[in-house]
C-alpha positions as protocol buffer text, in pm:
chain_id: "A"
residue {
  index: 1
  type: MET
  ca { x: 11931 y: 7426 z: 11999 }
}
residue {
  index: 2
  type: ALA
  ca { x: 12106 y: 7506 z: 11657 }
}
residue {
  index: 3
  type: ASN
  ca { x: 11819 y: 7328 z: 11500 }
}
residue {
  index: 4
  type: LYS
  ca { x: 11596 y: 7559 z: 11711 }
}
residue {
  index: 5
  type: MET
  ca { x: 11802 y: 7838 z: 11614 }
}
residue {
  index: 6
  type: SER
  ca { x: 11749 y: 7776 z: 11296 }
}
residue {
  index: 7
  type: ALA
  ca { x: 11396 y: 7765 z: 11314 }
}
residue {
  index: 8
  type: VAL
  ca { x: 11349 y: 8112 z: 11514 }
}
residue {
  index: 9
  type: ILE
  ca { x: 11596 y: 8231 z: 11236 }
}
residue {
  index: 10
  type: VAL
  ca { x: 11423 y: 8119 z: 10888 }
}
residue {
  index: 11
  type: MET
  ca { x: 11064 y: 8226 z: 11075 }
}
residue {
  index: 12
  type: GLY
  ca { x: 11213 y: 8570 z: 11130 }
}
residue {
  index: 13
  type: LEU
  ca { x: 11316 y: 8597 z: 10792 }
}
residue {
  index: 14
  type: VAL
  ca { x: 10978 y: 8509 z: 10621 }
}
residue {
  index: 15
  type: ILE
  ca { x: 10810 y: 8761 z: 10834 }
}
residue {
  index: 16
  type: ILE
  ca { x: 11041 y: 9030 z: 10760 }
}
residue {
  index: 17
  type: SER
  ca { x: 10978 y: 8906 z: 10344 }
}
residue {
  index: 18
  type: LEU
  ca { x: 10589 y: 8947 z: 10441 }
}
residue {
  index: 19
  type: ILE
  ca { x: 10595 y: 9261 z: 10585 }
}
residue {
  index: 20
  type: CYS
  ca { x: 10790 y: 9401 z: 10264 }
}
residue {
  index: 21
  type: VAL
  ca { x: 10521 y: 9276 z: 10113 }
}
residue {
  index: 22
  type: ALA
  ca { x: 10254 y: 9406 z: 10238 }
}
residue {
  index: 23
  type: SER
  ca { x: 10425 y: 9736 z: 10248 }
}
residue {
  index: 24
  type: ALA
  ca { x: 10446 y: 9792 z: 9865 }
}
residue {
  index: 25
  type: ILE
  ca { x: 10271 y: 10097 z: 9714 }
}
residue {
  index: 26
  type: SER
  ca { x: 10062 y: 10113 z: 9396 }
}
residue {
  index: 27
  type: GLY
  ca { x: 10128 y: 10312 z: 9167 }
}
residue {
  index: 28
  type: THR
  ca { x: 10192 y: 10382 z: 8772 }
}
residue {
  index: 29
  type: ALA
  ca { x: 10519 y: 10437 z: 8612 }
}
residue {
  index: 30
  type: THR
  ca { x: 10579 y: 10576 z: 8241 }
}
residue {
  index: 31
  type: TYR
  ca { x: 10954 y: 10645 z: 8085 }
}
residue {
  index: 32
  type: TYR
  ca { x: 11140 y: 10887 z: 7906 }
}
residue {
  index: 33
  type: THR
  ca { x: 11450 y: 10935 z: 7762 }
}
residue {
  index: 34
  type: VAL
  ca { x: 11640 y: 11277 z: 7769 }
}
residue {
  index: 35
  type: TYR
  ca { x: 11833 y: 11230 z: 8157 }
}
residue {
  index: 36
  type: THR
  ca { x: 12036 y: 11589 z: 8126 }
}
residue {
  index: 37
  type: PRO
  ca { x: 11967 y: 11786 z: 8316 }
}
residue {
  index: 38
  type: SER
  ca { x: 11811 y: 11662 z: 8591 }
}
residue {
  index: 39
  type: ALA
  ca { x: 11605 y: 11863 z: 8901 }
}
residue {
  index: 40
  type: CYS
  ca { x: 11858 y: 11704 z: 9147 }
}
residue {
  index: 41
  type: TYR
  ca { x: 12155 y: 11625 z: 8951 }
}
residue {
  index: 42
  type: GLY
  ca { x: 12184 y: 11943 z: 8669 }
}
residue {
  index: 43
  type: TYR
  ca { x: 12385 y: 11756 z: 8402 }
}
residue {
  index: 44
  type: GLN
  ca { x: 12543 y: 11557 z: 8598 }
}
residue {
  index: 45
  type: ASP
  ca { x: 12556 y: 11191 z: 8487 }
}
residue {
  index: 46
  type: GLU
  ca { x: 12325 y: 10920 z: 8710 }
}
residue {
  index: 47
  type: GLY
  ca { x: 12336 y: 10605 z: 8503 }
}
residue {
  index: 48
  type: THR
  ca { x: 12061 y: 10482 z: 8323 }
}
residue {
  index: 49
  type: MET
  ca { x: 11861 y: 10307 z: 8625 }
}
residue {
  index: 50
  type: ILE
  ca { x: 11741 y: 10655 z: 8709 }
}
residue {
  index: 51
  type: ALA
  ca { x: 11360 y: 10819 z: 8733 }
}
residue {
  index: 52
  type: ALA
  ca { x: 11198 y: 11108 z: 8809 }
}
residue {
  index: 53
  type: ALA
  ca { x: 10956 y: 11131 z: 9114 }
}
residue {
  index: 54
  type: SER
  ca { x: 10580 y: 11249 z: 9077 }
}
residue {
  index: 55
  type: GLU
  ca { x: 10534 y: 11591 z: 9329 }
}
residue {
  index: 56
  type: ALA
  ca { x: 10427 y: 11405 z: 9570 }
}
residue {
  index: 57
  type: ILE
  ca { x: 10739 y: 11174 z: 9596 }
}
residue {
  index: 58
  type: TYR
  ca { x: 10953 y: 11382 z: 9488 }
}
residue {
  index: 59
  type: ALA
  ca { x: 10859 y: 11619 z: 9820 }
}
residue {
  index: 60
  type: ASN
  ca { x: 11009 y: 11948 z: 9700 }
}
residue {
  index: 61
  type: GLY
  ca { x: 11382 y: 11740 z: 9655 }
}
residue {
  index: 62
  type: ALA
  ca { x: 11392 y: 11555 z: 9933 }
}
residue {
  index: 63
  type: ALA
  ca { x: 11349 y: 11194 z: 9740 }
}
residue {
  index: 64
  type: CYS
  ca { x: 11678 y: 11325 z: 9504 }
}
residue {
  index: 65
  type: GLY
  ca { x: 11945 y: 11018 z: 9549 }
}
residue {
  index: 66
  type: LYS
  ca { x: 11655 y: 10768 z: 9719 }
}
residue {
  index: 67
  type: MET
  ca { x: 11617 y: 10388 z: 9595 }
}
residue {
  index: 68
  type: TYR
  ca { x: 11311 y: 10285 z: 9437 }
}
residue {
  index: 69
  type: LYS
  ca { x: 11221 y: 9890 z: 9397 }
}
residue {
  index: 70
  type: ILE
  ca { x: 10981 y: 9898 z: 9123 }
}
residue {
  index: 71
  type: THR
  ca { x: 10745 y: 9583 z: 9023 }
}
residue {
  index: 72
  type: CYS
  ca { x: 10512 y: 9611 z: 8760 }
}
residue {
  index: 73
  type: THR
  ca { x: 10185 y: 9452 z: 8784 }
}
residue {
  index: 74
  type: GLY
  ca { x: 9964 y: 9483 z: 8476 }
}
residue {
  index: 75
  type: ALA
  ca { x: 9870 y: 9701 z: 8182 }
}
residue {
  index: 76
  type: THR
  ca { x: 9688 y: 10055 z: 8201 }
}
residue {
  index: 77
  type: ASN
  ca { x: 9556 y: 10086 z: 7855 }
}
residue {
  index: 78
  type: ASN
  ca { x: 9426 y: 9840 z: 7571 }
}
residue {
  index: 79
  type: GLY
  ca { x: 9719 y: 9848 z: 7375 }
}
residue {
  index: 80
  type: VAL
  ca { x: 9960 y: 9581 z: 7537 }
}
residue {
  index: 81
  type: THR
  ca { x: 9764 y: 9357 z: 7720 }
}
residue {
  index: 82
  type: GLN
  ca { x: 10018 y: 9194 z: 7939 }
}
residue {
  index: 83
  type: PRO
  ca { x: 10297 y: 9442 z: 7912 }
}
residue {
  index: 84
  type: CYS
  ca { x: 10519 y: 9249 z: 8230 }
}
residue {
  index: 85
  type: LYS
  ca { x: 10822 y: 9082 z: 8207 }
}
residue {
  index: 86
  type: GLY
  ca { x: 10839 y: 8987 z: 8543 }
}
residue {
  index: 87
  type: GLY
  ca { x: 11150 y: 9050 z: 8857 }
}
residue {
  index: 88
  type: SER
  ca { x: 11161 y: 9466 z: 8966 }
}
residue {
  index: 89
  type: VAL
  ca { x: 11428 y: 9751 z: 8881 }
}
residue {
  index: 90
  type: THR
  ca { x: 11570 y: 9928 z: 9146 }
}
residue {
  index: 91
  type: VAL
  ca { x: 11592 y: 10360 z: 9021 }
}
residue {
  index: 92
  type: LYS
  ca { x: 11720 y: 10619 z: 9146 }
}
residue {
  index: 93
  type: ILE
  ca { x: 11517 y: 10965 z: 9188 }
}
residue {
  index: 94
  type: VAL
  ca { x: 11748 y: 11221 z: 8992 }
}
residue {
  index: 95
  type: ASP
  ca { x: 11450 y: 11447 z: 8852 }
}
residue {
  index: 96
  type: LEU
  ca { x: 11082 y: 11575 z: 8921 }
}
residue {
  index: 97
  type: CYS
  ca { x: 10828 y: 11489 z: 8713 }
}
residue {
  index: 98
  type: PRO
  ca { x: 10623 y: 11787 z: 8754 }
}
residue {
  index: 99
  type: SER
  ca { x: 10243 y: 11845 z: 8708 }
}
residue {
  index: 100
  type: PRO
  ca { x: 10009 y: 11904 z: 8484 }
}
residue {
  index: 101
  type: GLY
  ca { x: 10263 y: 11724 z: 8230 }
}
residue {
  index: 102
  type: CYS
  ca { x: 10309 y: 11439 z: 8449 }
}
residue {
  index: 103
  type: GLN
  ca { x: 10137 y: 11123 z: 8393 }
}
residue {
  index: 104
  type: ALA
  ca { x: 10257 y: 10885 z: 8665 }
}
residue {
  index: 105
  type: THR
  ca { x: 10393 y: 10826 z: 9011 }
}
residue {
  index: 106
  type: PHE
  ca { x: 10752 y: 10760 z: 8856 }
}
residue {
  index: 107
  type: ASP
  ca { x: 10864 y: 10859 z: 8454 }
}
residue {
  index: 108
  type: LEU
  ca { x: 11170 y: 10590 z: 8487 }
}
residue {
  index: 109
  type: SER
  ca { x: 11422 y: 10600 z: 8234 }
}
residue {
  index: 110
  type: GLN
  ca { x: 11400 y: 10414 z: 7902 }
}
residue {
  index: 111
  type: GLU
  ca { x: 11609 y: 10153 z: 8012 }
}
residue {
  index: 112
  type: ALA
  ca { x: 11444 y: 10090 z: 8372 }
}
residue {
  index: 113
  type: PHE
  ca { x: 11130 y: 10055 z: 8208 }
}
residue {
  index: 114
  type: SER
  ca { x: 11246 y: 9801 z: 7965 }
}
residue {
  index: 115
  type: ALA
  ca { x: 11395 y: 9627 z: 8249 }
}
residue {
  index: 116
  type: ILE
  ca { x: 11044 y: 9523 z: 8379 }
}
residue {
  index: 117
  type: ALA
  ca { x: 10781 y: 9640 z: 8104 }
}
residue {
  index: 118
  type: ASN
  ca { x: 10746 y: 9601 z: 7746 }
}
residue {
  index: 119
  type: THR
  ca { x: 10782 y: 9985 z: 7630 }
}
residue {
  index: 120
  type: ASP
  ca { x: 10486 y: 9937 z: 7382 }
}
residue {
  index: 121
  type: ALA
  ca { x: 10314 y: 9957 z: 7647 }
}
residue {
  index: 122
  type: GLY
  ca { x: 10385 y: 10354 z: 7739 }
}
residue {
  index: 123
  type: LYS
  ca { x: 10244 y: 10341 z: 8123 }
}
residue {
  index: 124
  type: ILE
  ca { x: 10232 y: 10049 z: 8309 }
}
residue {
  index: 125
  type: GLN
  ca { x: 10032 y: 9970 z: 8685 }
}
residue {
  index: 126
  type: ILE
  ca { x: 10351 y: 9919 z: 8946 }
}
residue {
  index: 127
  type: ASP
  ca { x: 10392 y: 9833 z: 9343 }
}
residue {
  index: 128
  type: TYR
  ca { x: 10641 y: 10016 z: 9498 }
}
residue {
  index: 129
  type: THR
  ca { x: 10874 y: 10031 z: 9778 }
}
residue {
  index: 130
  type: LEU
  ca { x: 11140 y: 10230 z: 9933 }
}
């Protein structure tokens, strides 16, 4: 009985992990270095694992404080052909990356960007989940 229960639990975890992977959304990321003031928190320090969201994700401030898991998936330019370091980073939305200047889905802090990619790339392809 315990073996059957264990098998059911393991299968459930496998299914959940596949659903999480399948629900990742593709986008792009750049990085920035001046973190305050931010649209969500003004001059309050929110650490360094933070990001500014594009207008579509920011949703008039609804994204403030939400956490996104960002994974580098590839290059967007010819400068660094393999920028990804592997792994993911979780960032907190603290700011808006406004149009027309915003060049990505997420503008990550330099620390968050460098955790997953070579900063020389400047812009990378990503997958992200909420």
